C-alpha positions in Angstrom: -16.2 30.7 -38.0 -17.2 31.8 -41.4 -20.9 31.9 -42.2 -22.3 30.8 -45.6 -19.0 29.2 -46.6 -19.6 25.7 -48.1 -16.2 24.5 -46.9 -15.9 26.1 -43.4 -19.5 26.5 -42.5 -21.2 24.1 -39.9 -17.8 22.8 -38.5 -17.4 22.5 -34.8 -14.3 24.1 -33.2 -12.1 20.9 -33.4 -13.2 20.2 -37.0 -12.5 23.8 -38.0 -9.0 23.6 -36.4 -8.3 20.4 -38.4 -9.5 21.7 -41.7 -7.6 25.0 -41.5 -4.4 23.8 -39.8 -1.0 25.0 -41.0 0.8 22.8 -43.5 2.9 21.0 -40.9 2.6 17.3 -40.3 -1.0 17.0 -39.0 -2.3 14.1 -37.0 -6.1 14.1 -36.7 -7.3 11.6 -34.1 -10.9 11.1 -35.1 -13.0 9.3 -32.6 -15.9 7.1 -33.8 -18.7 9.0 -35.4 -16.9 12.4 -35.1 -17.2 13.5 -38.8 -13.9 12.1 -40.1 -14.9 12.1 -43.8 -16.3 15.6 -43.5 -13.0 16.9 -42.2 -10.9 15.1 -44.8 -12.9 16.3 -47.8 -13.2 19.8 -46.5 -9.4 20.0 -45.8 -8.8 18.8 -49.4 -11.2 21.5 -50.7 -9.6 24.1 -48.4 -6.1 23.3 -49.6 -7.2 23.7 -53.2 -9.3 26.8 -52.8 -7.4 28.8 -50.1 -3.8 27.4 -50.2 -3.0 27.5 -53.9 -3.0 23.7 -54.6 -4.0 22.2 -57.9 -6.3 19.2 -57.4 -3.7 16.7 -58.8 -1.0 17.9 -56.3 -2.7 16.2 -53.4 -2.0 12.5 -52.9 -4.9 11.2 -50.8 -4.9 7.5 -49.9 -7.9 5.5 -48.6 -8.4 1.8 -47.9 -11.5 1.1 -49.9 -12.7 2.1 -53.4 -16.1 3.0 -51.8 -14.5 5.5 -49.4 -12.5 7.0 -52.3 -15.6 7.4 -54.4 -17.5 9.1 -51.6 -14.7 11.5 -50.9 -14.4 12.5 -54.6 -18.1 13.1 -54.7 -18.1 15.4 -51.6 -15.0 17.4 -52.8 -16.7 18.0 -56.2 -19.8 19.2 -54.4 -17.7 21.7 -52.5 -15.8 22.7 -55.6 -18.1 22.3 -58.6 -15.4 23.6 -61.0 -13.0 20.7 -60.1 -13.4 17.6 -62.4 -13.5 14.4 -60.5 -10.7 12.9 -62.6 -8.3 15.6 -61.4 -8.5 14.3 -57.9 -5.8 11.8 -56.7 -8.1 10.2 -54.1 -7.8 6.4 -54.3 -6.5 3.3 -52.5 -2.8 2.9 -52.0 -2.8 0.1 -54.6 -4.5 2.2 -57.3 -2.2 5.2 -56.7 0.9 3.0 -56.8 -0.3 1.3 -60.0 -0.6 4.7 -61.6 3.0 5.6 -60.7 4.4 2.3 -61.9 2.6 2.6 -65.2 4.7 5.7 -65.8 8.1 4.7 -64.4 8.5 0.9 -63.9 10.7 0.5 -66.9 13.8 1.5 -64.8 13.1 -1.6 -62.7 13.2 -3.9 -65.8 9.5 -4.3 -66.3 7.4 -3.1 -69.3 4.8 -0.5 -68.8 2.3 -3.2 -69.9 2.9 -5.3 -66.8 0.1 -7.6 -65.6 -1.4 -7.3 -62.2 -2.0 -10.8 -60.8 -5.0 -11.3 -58.5 -5.1 -13.7 -55.6 -6.1 -16.7 -57.8 -3.3 -15.9 -60.3 -0.9 -15.6 -57.4 -1.9 -19.0 -56.0 -1.6 -20.6 -59.5 1.9 -19.2 -59.9 2.9 -20.6 -56.4 1.6 -24.0 -57.3 3.6 -23.9 -60.5 6.9 -23.1 -58.9 6.2 -25.7 -56.1 5.9 -28.3 -58.8 9.1 -27.1 -60.4 10.9 -27.3 -57.1 9.5 -30.7 -56.4 7.7 -29.6 -53.2 4.5 -31.5 -52.6 1.3 -29.6 -51.6 0.9 -32.3 -48.9 4.2 -31.0 -47.4 3.3 -27.3 -47.7 -0.1 -26.0 -48.7 0.1 -23.5 -51.5 -2.3 -21.2 -49.7 0.0 -21.2 -46.7 3.0 -20.3 -48.9 0.9 -17.5 -50.4 0.1 -16.1 -46.9 3.8 -16.2 -45.9 4.9 -14.5 -49.1 2.4 -11.7 -48.7 3.4 -11.2 -45.0 7.0 -10.9 -46.1 6.2 -8.3 -48.8 4.1 -6.3 -46.3 7.2 -6.1 -44.1 9.5 -5.6 -47.1 11.5 -8.8 -46.4 13.6 -10.7 -48.9 13.3 -14.6 -49.3 16.2 -15.0 -47.0 14.2 -13.2 -44.2 11.3 -15.7 -44.2 12.3 -16.8 -40.7 11.1 -13.4 -39.4 7.6 -14.2 -40.4 7.4 -18.0 -39.7 9.5 -20.3 -37.8 9.1 -23.9 -38.8 11.0 -26.9 -40.3 9.8 -25.7 -43.7 11.6 -22.4 -43.5 14.1 -23.2 -46.3 11.4 -24.6 -48.6 9.3 -21.5 -48.1 12.3 -19.2 -48.8 12.9 -21.2 -52.0 9.2 -20.9 -53.0 9.3 -17.1 -52.4 12.5 -16.7 -54.5 11.2 -18.9 -57.3 7.8 -17.1 -57.3 9.5 -13.7 -57.5 11.5 -14.8 -60.5 8.5 -16.4 -62.1 6.4 -13.3 -61.8 9.2 -11.1 -63.2 9.6 -13.5 -66.1 5.9 -13.1 -66.8 6.0 -9.3 -66.5 3.5 -9.5 -63.6 3.1 -7.9 -60.2 0.8 -9.1 -57.4 -1.2 -6.7 -55.2 1.6 -6.4 -52.5 4.1 -5.8 -55.3 2.3 -2.6 -56.3 3.4 -0.9 -53.1 6.6 -2.8 -52.6 7.9 -2.0 -56.2 6.9 1.7 -55.8 9.0 1.8 -52.6 11.8 0.1 -54.5 11.4 2.6 -57.4 11.7 5.6 -55.1 14.6 4.1 -53.0 16.8 3.0 -56.0 16.0 6.0 -58.2 16.1 9.2 -56.1 15.6 11.3 -59.2 12.2 9.6 -59.7 11.3 10.2 -56.1 12.2 13.9 -56.3 9.8 14.2 -59.3 6.9 12.8 -57.3 7.8 14.8 -54.2 7.5 17.9 -56.4 4.2 16.7 -58.0 2.5 15.6 -54.8 2.9 18.7 -52.6 0.6 17.4 -49.9 0.0 13.8 -48.8 -3.2 12.7 -47.0 -3.9 9.2 -45.5 -7.3 8.1 -44.2 -7.6 5.2 -41.7 -4.0 5.8 -40.7 -4.3 3.3 -37.8 -4.6 0.5 -40.5 -1.4 1.4 -42.3 1.3 -1.4 -42.7 5.0 -1.2 -42.9 5.4 -0.9 -46.7 2.6 1.8 -46.9 4.2 3.8 -44.0 7.5 3.7 -45.8 5.9 4.9 -49.0 4.3 7.9 -47.1 7.6 8.8 -45.5 9.4 8.7 -48.8 6.9 11.0 -50.5 6.9 13.5 -47.7 10.7 13.4 -47.0 11.3 16.6 -48.9 8.5 18.8 -47.5 6.7 17.1 -44.5 3.3 18.4 -45.8 1.2 15.5 -44.5 -2.3 15.0 -43.0 -3.2 11.7 -41.5 -6.5 10.8 -40.0 -7.2 7.8 -37.8 -8.3 6.4 -34.5 -6.0 4.1 -32.4 -9.1 2.7 -30.7 -10.2 1.2 -34.1 -7.0 -0.7 -34.9 -8.3 -4.2 -35.6 -6.2 -5.5 -38.5 -2.9 -6.5 -37.0 -3.3 -9.9 -38.7 -3.1 -7.9 -42.0 0.0 -6.1 -41.0 -1.5 -3.0 -39.4 0.8 -1.6 -36.6 -0.8 0.6 -34.0 2.7 2.1 -33.3 2.5 4.1 -36.5 -0.2 6.3 -35.2 0.8 6.3 -31.5 4.5 7.1 -32.3 3.7 9.6 -35.1 5.6 12.4 -33.4 8.8 10.3 -33.4 8.9 10.5 -37.2 7.5 14.0 -37.4 8.5 15.8 -34.2 7.0 19.1 -35.4 3.6 17.6 -35.8 0.3 19.2 -34.9 -2.3 17.1 -33.1 -6.1 17.7 -33.2 -8.6 15.5 -31.5 -12.1 15.1 -32.9 -14.1 14.1 -29.8 -17.7 15.1 -30.5 -19.6 12.1 -31.6 -22.5 12.7 -34.0 -23.6 9.1 -34.4 -24.7 7.5 -31.2 -26.9 8.3 -28.2 -25.4 9.2 -24.9 -25.9 5.7 -23.3 -24.3 3.9 -26.2 -21.3 6.3 -26.3 -20.9 6.1 -22.5 -20.9 2.3 -22.6 -18.4 2.1 -25.4 -16.1 4.7 -23.8 -16.1 2.8 -20.5 -15.0 -0.4 -22.3 -12.2 1.1 -24.4 -10.8 3.1 -21.5 -9.4 -0.2 -20.2 -6.9 -0.2 -23.0 -3.4 1.2 -22.4 -2.3 1.7 -26.0 -4.3 4.8 -26.7 -4.4 8.6 -26.6 -6.1 10.3 -23.8 -9.3 11.4 -25.6 -12.8 11.5 -24.3 -15.7 11.4 -26.7 -18.9 13.3 -25.9 -22.2 14.0 -27.6 -25.0 16.5 -27.6 -27.5 13.8 -28.5 -30.0 12.6 -25.8 -29.2 9.7 -23.6 -31.6 7.6 -25.5 -32.6 4.0 -24.6 -30.3 2.0 -22.3 -27.8 -0.5 -23.7 -29.5 -3.9 -23.3 -27.5 -6.8 -22.0 -29.5 -10.0 -22.6 -28.7 -13.2 -20.7 -29.9 -16.5 -22.2 -29.6 -20.1 -21.0 -28.4 -21.7 -24.3 -27.1 -20.5 -27.6 -30.5 -21.4 -29.2 -32.3 -19.4 -26.6 -30.0 -16.5 -27.3 -30.7 -16.7 -31.0 -34.4 -16.9 -30.5 -34.3 -13.8 -28.2 -32.4 -11.9 -30.9 -34.9 -13.0 -33.6 -37.9 -12.1 -31.5 -36.4 -8.7 -30.5 -35.8 -7.9 -34.2 -39.4 -8.8 -35.0 -40.7 -6.6 -32.2 -38.4 -3.7 -33.1 -39.6 -3.8 -36.7 -43.2 -4.0 -35.7 -43.4 -1.5 -32.8 -40.6 1.0 -33.6 -41.1 0.8 -37.4 -37.4 0.4 -38.0 -36.6 -0.8 -41.5 -34.8 -4.2 -41.6 -31.9 -2.5 -43.4 -31.3 -0.4 -40.3 -30.8 -3.5 -38.1 -27.5 -5.5 -37.9 -26.3 -8.6 -36.1 -22.5 -8.7 -35.4 -20.5 -11.8 -34.3 -16.8 -12.5 -33.7 -16.5 -15.5 -36.0 -18.5 -16.3 -39.1 -19.4 -19.8 -37.8 -21.8 -18.2 -35.2 -24.2 -17.0 -37.9 -25.8 -20.4 -38.4 -28.1 -20.4 -35.3 -29.2 -16.8 -35.9 -29.9 -17.5 -39.6 -32.1 -20.4 -38.6 -34.2 -18.4 -36.0 -34.6 -15.5 -38.5 -35.9 -18.0 -41.1 -38.3 -19.5 -38.5 -39.8 -16.1 -37.9 -39.8 -15.4 -41.7 -37.5 -12.4 -41.2 -35.4 -11.6 -44.4 -31.7 -11.2 -43.9 -28.4 -11.1 -45.8 -24.9 -12.2 -44.8 -22.4 -9.4 -45.6 -18.8 -10.4 -46.4 -19.7 -14.0 -47.0 -22.4 -16.5 -48.0 -25.2 -18.0 -46.0 -24.0 -20.7 -43.6 -25.5 -23.6 -45.5 -24.1 -22.2 -48.8 -20.5 -22.1 -47.6 -18.3 -24.5 -49.6 -17.1 -26.7 -46.7 -20.7 -26.9 -45.3 -22.1 -27.9 -48.6 -19.3 -30.5 -49.1 -20.1 -32.3 -45.9 -23.8 -32.1 -46.4 -23.3 -33.6 -49.8 -21.4 -36.5 -48.2 -24.3 -37.1 -45.9 -26.7 -37.0 -48.9 -24.6 -39.6 -50.6 -24.4 -41.8 -47.5 -28.2 -41.7 -47.3 -28.6 -42.3 -51.1 -25.5 -43.3 -53.1 -27.4 -42.8 -56.3 -27.8 -39.0 -55.7 -25.7 -37.9 -58.7 -25.8 -34.2 -57.9 -24.3 -34.7 -54.5 -21.9 -37.4 -55.7 -20.5 -35.1 -58.4 -19.7 -32.5 -55.6 -17.8 -35.0 -53.5 -16.2 -37.4 -56.0 -13.0 -35.4 -56.1 -13.4 -33.4 -52.9 -10.9 -33.6 -51.2 -8.6 -34.3 -54.2 -8.2 -38.0 -54.8 -6.8 -38.1 -58.3 -10.1 -38.2 -60.2 -9.7 -35.6 -62.9 -12.3 -33.9 -65.1 -11.6 -36.3 -68.0 -12.1 -39.4 -65.8 -15.4 -38.0 -64.3 -16.7 -37.1 -67.8 -15.9 -40.6 -69.1 -17.9 -42.1 -66.2 -20.8 -39.7 -66.8 -20.8 -40.5 -70.5 -20.9 -44.2 -69.7 -23.8 -43.7 -67.2 -25.7 -41.7 -69.9 -25.2 -44.4 -72.5 -26.3 -47.2 -70.1 -29.1 -45.1 -68.6 -27.9 -45.8 -65.1 -26.6 -43.8 -62.2 -23.1 -42.4 -61.8 -22.6 -44.5 -58.7 -23.5 -47.7 -60.5 -20.8 -46.9 -63.1 -18.3 -46.1 -60.3 -18.9 -49.5 -58.8 -18.2 -51.1 -62.1 -15.1 -49.0 -62.8 -13.7 -49.7 -59.3 -13.1 -53.3 -60.5 -10.7 -52.1 -63.2 -10.5 -51.9 -67.0 -12.4 -48.7 -67.5 -10.2 -45.9 -66.2 -6.5 -45.7 -65.4 -5.0 -47.8 -62.6 -4.6 -44.9 -60.3 -8.1 -43.7 -60.9 -9.4 -47.3 -60.4 -7.7 -47.4 -57.0 -9.2 -44.0 -55.9 -12.6 -45.1 -57.1 -12.4 -48.4 -55.2 -11.6 -46.6 -52.0 -14.4 -44.1 -52.4 -17.0 -46.8 -53.3 -16.0 -48.9 -50.3 -16.4 -45.8 -48.0 -19.9 -45.0 -49.5 -21.1 -48.6 -48.9 -19.9 -48.4 -45.3 -21.5 -45.0 -44.7 -24.7 -46.2 -46.2 -24.9 -49.1 -43.8 -24.0 -46.9 -40.8 -26.7 -44.4 -41.7 -29.3 -46.7 -40.3 -27.5 -47.4 -37.1 -25.6 -44.3 -36.1 -27.0 -40.9 -35.0 -26.5 -38.3 -37.8 -23.9 -36.5 -35.7 -21.9 -39.7 -35.3 -22.0 -40.4 -39.0 -21.0 -36.9 -39.7 -17.9 -37.3 -37.6 -17.1 -40.7 -39.1 -17.2 -39.3 -42.6 -15.2 -36.2 -41.7 -12.5 -38.4 -40.2 -12.5 -41.0 -43.0 -11.8 -38.5 -45.7 -9.5 -36.3 -43.5 -11.4 -33.3 -44.7 -10.0 -30.8 -42.1 -6.4 -31.6 -43.2 -7.4 -30.9 -46.8 -8.3 -27.3 -46.0 -4.7 -26.3 -45.2 -2.7 -25.0 -42.3 -5.0 -24.4 -39.3 -2.8 -21.5 -38.3 -4.2 -19.5 -41.2 -7.3 -17.4 -40.4 -9.3 -18.5 -43.4 -8.6 -22.2 -42.6 -9.5 -21.7 -38.9 -12.8 -20.1 -40.0 -13.7 -23.0 -42.3 -13.0 -25.5 -39.6 -15.1 -23.5 -37.1 -17.9 -23.7 -39.7 -17.7 -27.5 -39.7 -17.7 -27.5 -35.9 -20.8 -25.4 -36.1 -22.5 -27.7 -38.6 -21.8 -30.6 -36.2 -23.4 -28.6 -33.4 -26.5 -28.0 -35.6 -26.9 -31.8 -36.0 -26.6 -32.4 -32.3 -29.2 -29.7 -31.6 -31.5 -31.4 -34.1 -31.1 -34.7 -32.3 -31.8 -33.1 -29.0 -35.0 -31.6 -30.2 -36.4 -34.6 -32.2 -38.1 -37.6 -30.7 -36.7 -40.0 -33.3 -33.8 -38.3 -35.0 -32.6 -39.8 -38.3 -30.4 -38.9 -41.2 -33.3 -38.5 -43.5 -35.1 -36.2 -41.0 -32.0 -34.0 -40.6 -31.5 -33.7 -44.4 -35.1 -32.7 -44.8 -34.8 -30.2 -42.0 -31.8 -28.6 -43.7 -33.6 -28.4 -47.0 -36.4 -26.4 -45.4 -33.8 -24.0 -44.0 -32.2 -23.5 -47.4 -34.7 -21.6 -49.5 -33.8 -21.2 -53.2 -35.3 -17.7 -53.4 -32.5 -15.2 -52.8 -33.0 -11.7 -51.7 -33.4 -9.2 -54.5 -31.1 -6.3 -54.7 -32.4 -3.4 -52.6 -34.8 -5.7 -50.7 -35.2 -4.8 -47.0 -33.2 -7.3 -44.9 -31.4 -7.6 -41.6 -27.7 -7.6 -42.1 -25.5 -10.3 -40.5 -21.7 -9.9 -40.5 -18.5 -10.3 -38.5 -17.2 -7.5 -36.3 -14.3 -7.0 -38.7 -16.6 -6.5 -41.6 -18.7 -4.0 -39.6 -15.8 -1.4 -39.7 -16.9 1.8 -41.3 -20.6 1.1 -41.2 -23.5 2.3 -39.0 -27.0 1.1 -38.2 -29.9 2.4 -36.1 -30.0 -0.9 -34.2 -27.0 -3.2 -33.6 -26.9 -6.6 -31.9 -23.5 -8.0 -30.8 -24.1 -11.7 -30.1 -22.0 -14.4 -28.6 -20.5 -12.1 -25.9 -18.9 -15.0 -24.1 -15.3 -15.5 -22.9 -13.4 -17.5 -25.5 -15.5 -16.1 -28.3 -15.2 -12.3 -27.6 -12.4 -12.0 -26.8 -11.4 -14.9 -29.0 -9.4 -17.5 -27.1 -6.7 -17.7 -29.7 -6.2 -13.9 -29.8 -5.9 -13.8 -26.0 -3.2 -16.6 -26.1 -1.3 -14.6 -28.7 -1.4 -11.5 -26.5 -3.9 -9.5 -28.5 -6.5 -8.8 -25.8 -6.4 -5.0 -26.4 -7.1 -5.6 -30.1 -10.1 -7.8 -29.1 -11.4 -5.0 -26.9 -11.0 -2.5 -29.8 -13.0 -4.9 -32.0 -15.8 -4.9 -29.4 -15.6 -1.1 -29.3 -15.9 -0.9 -33.1 -19.0 -3.0 -33.0 -20.6 -0.9 -30.2 -19.9 2.4 -31.9 -21.7 1.3 -35.1 -25.0 1.7 -33.3 -26.9 5.0 -33.5 -30.0 4.4 -31.3 -30.2 0.9 -30.0 -27.4 -1.4 -28.9 -28.1 -4.9 -27.7 -25.4 -7.3 -26.3 -26.2 -10.9 -25.8 -24.6 -14.0 -24.3 -25.7 -17.4 -23.1 -25.0 -19.6 -20.0 -23.9 -22.7 -21.8 -23.4 -24.1 -25.3 -23.3 -27.7 -26.6 -20.0 -28.8 -28.1 -20.0 -32.3 -29.8 -22.9 -33.3 -27.6 -21.3 -32.3 -24.4 -22.6 -29.3 -22.3 -20.0 -26.6 -21.6 -20.6 -23.6 -19.4 -19.7 -20.4 -21.1 -18.6 -17.4 -18.9 -19.8 -14.0 -20.0 -17.2 -11.9 -21.8 -14.9 -10.0 -19.4 -15.7 -6.9 -21.5 -19.3 -7.0 -20.1 -17.8 -6.3 -16.6 -16.4 -3.1 -18.0 -19.8 -1.7 -18.9 -21.0 1.2 -16.7 -23.7 0.6 -14.1 -25.8 3.5 -15.4 -27.4 3.4 -18.8 -27.3 -0.4 -19.1 -30.3 -2.7 -18.6 -29.7 -6.4 -17.9 -32.6 -8.7 -18.8 -33.2 -12.4 -18.6 -34.3 -13.8 -21.9 -36.5 -16.5 -20.3 -38.4 -13.9 -18.1 -38.8 -10.9 -20.4 -41.8 -9.9 -22.4 -40.1 -8.6 -25.6 -43.2 -6.6 -26.7 -43.2 -4.6 -23.4 -39.5 -4.2 -23.5 -39.4 -2.8 -27.0 -42.3 -0.5 -26.2 -40.2 0.8 -23.4 -37.2 1.2 -25.7 -39.3 3.4 -27.9 -40.2 5.6 -24.9 -36.5 6.1 -24.1 -37.2 6.8 -20.5 -36.2 3.8 -18.3 -35.9 4.0 -14.6 -32.6 2.8 -13.1 -33.9 -0.6 -12.5 -36.8 -0.6 -15.0 -39.5 0.0 -12.3 -41.6 2.2 -14.6 -42.3 -0.6 -17.0 -43.6 -4.1 -16.5 -41.1 -6.2 -18.5 -41.7 -9.6 -17.0 -43.7 -12.3 -18.7 -47.0 -13.3 -17.3 -47.3 -16.7 -15.5 -48.9 -18.2 -18.6 -46.0 -16.9 -20.7 -43.5 -18.3 -18.2 -45.2 -21.8 -18.4 -45.2 -21.6 -22.2 -41.5 -20.6 -22.1 -40.7 -23.7 -20.1 -42.6 -25.9 -22.4 -40.9 -24.5 -25.5 -37.3 -24.0 -24.4 -36.6 -27.0 -22.1 -36.3 -29.9 -24.4 -35.5 -33.5 -23.3 -32.7 -35.5 -24.7 -33.7 -38.4 -26.9 -35.8 -41.0 -24.9 -35.8 -39.0 -21.7 -39.0 -37.8 -20.0 -39.7 -34.2 -19.6 -39.4 -33.2 -15.9 -42.8 -32.5 -14.4 -41.6 -29.6 -12.4 -38.6 -27.4 -12.8 -36.9 -25.7 -9.8 -34.7 -22.7 -10.6 -31.4 -22.6 -8.7 -31.3 -19.0 -7.5 -28.1 -17.1 -6.7 -27.3 -17.5 -3.1 -29.2 -20.7 -2.5 -27.2 -23.4 -0.7 -29.9 -26.0 0.2 -29.2 -27.9 -3.0 -25.8 -29.1 -1.8 -25.8 -32.9 -1.5 -29.2 -33.1 -3.2 -30.0 -35.4 -6.2 -31.2 -33.3 -9.1 -32.2 -33.9 -12.7 -31.2 -31.6 -15.7 -32.2 -32.0 -19.3 -28.6 -31.9 -20.5 -27.0 -34.5 -18.2 -29.8 -36.5 -16.6 -29.5 -37.1 -12.9 -26.6 -36.3 -10.6 -25.6 -35.0 -7.2 -24.8 -31.4 -6.4 -21.3 -31.9 -4.9 -20.1 -28.3 -4.7 -21.4 -24.8 -4.6 -19.5 -21.5 -4.7 -19.4 -17.9 -5.8 -21.8 -15.2 -4.7 -24.6 -13.3 -6.3 -24.8 -13.6 -10.1 -21.5 -15.6 -10.0 -22.9 -18.4 -7.8 -22.5 -21.8 -9.3 -23.2 -25.5 -8.7 -21.1 -28.5 -9.7 -23.1 -31.6 -10.4 -21.6 -35.1 -10.6 -23.6 -37.3 -13.0 -24.1 -41.0 -12.6 -21.2 -41.7 -15.0 -18.8 -39.8 -12.8 -18.5 -36.7 -15.1 -18.9 -33.3 -13.5 -20.6 -30.3 -15.0 -20.6 -26.7 -13.8 -23.8 -24.7 -13.9 -24.3 -21.0 -13.0 -27.1 -20.7 -10.4 -29.0 -18.1 -12.4 -29.2 -20.4 -15.4 -29.5 -23.9 -13.7 -33.0 -25.2 -13.8 -33.0 -28.4 -11.8 -35.7 -30.9 -10.9 -35.1 -32.0 -7.3 -35.4 -35.8 -7.3 -37.1 -37.6 -4.4 -34.6 -38.8 -1.8 
């Protein structure tokens, strides 16, 4: 290897091979943390400096503007004489827009075409649906938008809608797609997917234009090739059809966007399209410690759709991967928050170097609450805080109005949510009347609901809403807050107003509402005399108005999908339970391997500390449900993984041991257990009685392997009293089934089940 060369210096053997490879189709399979960006930027610089390319002759596509900006910066550092604007490093959409701005006129569009964003697209779809006489109650515009985008990704015409969705609305969706296409064309507009689709059309229908761009872009490069969809892949093949000078970089183990059109076969079957291809594996990981890398490698090795690559590192083994077992989801969240506090205090890790990952956004609520309780600053990446999410704020506003109908701020939020035909002009008229009479908006709404003030249709809508509010206000003093929440949610049919539950965004919003209900149930279980007023005050304390300032140190919370491309010194992956990770719906749809890849992506974001957590049971709508650990946890290696019980571990001692990075196989060198006093305090703080139940005087832990509880009458805080009617399993999988006095049966894992044995 060359010494003192800014481009070729400090590359390992595999990286050097990739940077200097001949100009044949080159597939670089870059494992997590293997220096992918370094290789891409140095290959671009190498092609310019040593292979006779001008900067503008390389077409380099990325998937984010941030990645494109970083690559440009690095290339210009390697080649100071190259102006940044000469580099064609950008997203697919940006590069295609540049092409269309030069040549779209041959397709019948002006060069001044408009690019419609998602909101413009949705507005256009609503317009054509009105023109076609298709009600948004029949087909949600957002659902039609998703179908149209999926068709464009796959380069399908309106007549091919059936290849994307099979339903009784197929003909209507095809009509919407066709009318939408004509409407955009008439408006001289393209949406985001059109930018690529129309470039493909330009090259296909006008070969002379394609030849010009093939001659201009003498080398094509694609980053994150595993995420490429059908239209993008077609574009790449068209541009390289004349010369096959192509470099693609990706990792099949990080293909996690199939729902956005990504197809893993593009990278796995690359040699079918380019038989002469060269293959280079980047297998040396520069990010994670040995234990983290070993754990992640063991998990992903269970996938079948992958290359036979083995990552390795020269880094020390480091601290073991922690696997934290908790009894409930609240215990799990508390353990995470306390660990974060100890890691910051004892290891001096900045909050910005700590991240919490979860499979679905709805899971963030419990962790946010515990972080707030310990006064630990945090930010939610890729979304807003749980209590600031639109659907959560909507239902909380309904509860506020049920408690106090004259709360005008909350009433304004819900008066036309969901849509009930009360437009802005009607609401402004009511507000003006309230101001003139110096009374509340609700008082005016009561008056207007009797007729004569607003239109007949608005009067009817107001009458129905006012009657609901009166009913909810009366029920607020008799129902538990969780029961009132469900009553309101059903009365207004809020879930249906969100759209098609098959859409990922809609499913996520419904999950957020389910999580809000669980938070109310949890409040009731922890409060001696729960009330609607008490819950609303509780929420207000958990919703501080002071937001984090830019650059302020904070723990980062995000979904696993959002975590792609990031790295942190300390990573928590929470909610590692079957049904959550892997997600039950994905398993039903046959995407177990993609779920494992998602878990792998999360694990490989960690540089020094990786902590995986799960709990024994969660509460769903007031009912206990046992949660099995994620099957992915069974794929972890025996060595380099330390399993700890949240209820028995002294976090300060554990974190001190993490800092020493020298655990024994079973942790014998460190005393990680709590003292007896800490154990007693743990019981007092974590075992909460249900409303109006006495706290058990003595708790007996059902230990794995114990059989003498069979037939015994026991008491548990979640279900009250019952009989142990069945035991089974062995070791850590041993369980009890308890039949409560009402005949219902609940399954408890022995290692989590803390029973009080009743007197016979």
